[in-house]
N, C-alpha and C positions, 0 to 999 in steps of 0.2 A: 504494500500500500504506500503510495507516495503522498506526501503532504505538501501543500502549497506553502512556500515560505515567503515572508515579507522581504522585499528587497530594500537596499539602502535608499534607492530612489523613492519607493513607496513611503518609507519612514520619513524622508525629507518632506515629501508632499503632505503627509499627515501633520508633521510638526510645523509646517509653514503657516497653518491656520491658528497656531497657538501663540500665546503671549511669550515673546522672546525672553522676558525676564523671569518667567516661572521656573522653579526648580524641576528637574527631571527625576522621576522615581520609577522604580520597578515594582509591579504588583506580582507577587510570587505565591505559589502553592494554593490552588483553588480549594483545597480541603481545610486549610487554616490560613486564610488570606492575610498576608503581611505586606507592608510597604518597606522598600529599601531605597536608600540613596544610591544613585549611580556615581561611579568615580572614574571609570575608564571606558574607552572605546578601543578595542583591539582588533586589528585585521589579521586574519590567518588564512589557511586553506583547509578544506575538508579532505576526507579520505579519497575523493576523486580528483583532487587538485583544484576544485573551484574555490574562488575567494569567498570567505565568510567573515562577517563582522560580528563581534561579541560586545554586548553592553554588560559591563561588570559592576558589581557592587563594591563598595570600599571595604577596607580592612578594619576601620575604626570600630570601636565597640558601640558607637551610636549610629552605625549604618542602618541597622534595622530600626525602623521608626515606630512600629506598632501595627495594629490592625488596619487593614484597608477600610476606608469608609464604606458603610453598607451600600450606598448608591453606586460605588465603583464595582463592588462584588456583584451587584445585580446587573449592571451594564455589561460586565464581562461574562454574564451567565454562569457565574460560579455559585450563585445562590439565588433563590427566588425572592420576589418582593415579599416583605413581611408586613402584614396588616394588623393593626390593633384588634383585639377581640371585640365583638359587639358589646355595647354597654347594656347592662340589665337595668330595668327601672328601679329606682330607689324605693325602699320601703319607708312609709311614714313613721313618725315617732310613736304612733299608736299601735304599731305592729301590723297594720293592714296593708 
């Protein structure tokens, strides 16, 4: 099974619509979604000799920032939207 991979050009196109001063983070692990700071971009080659670019997190202890915001996990389809349970009618002070 072959997977479609995002190219550097597609990444640049997607980033071109973003605020240039916004920090770049990586969302990782769909089963325990965490946010990580990016520290490096490394170009290499894969096992077939094709160029590949890696976005790497930093080594500092504060590189992992914590949980990905719920709306990001939903947008990535890592979890479904969560809705508050329906409210039950309140009982009156008389117990009725």
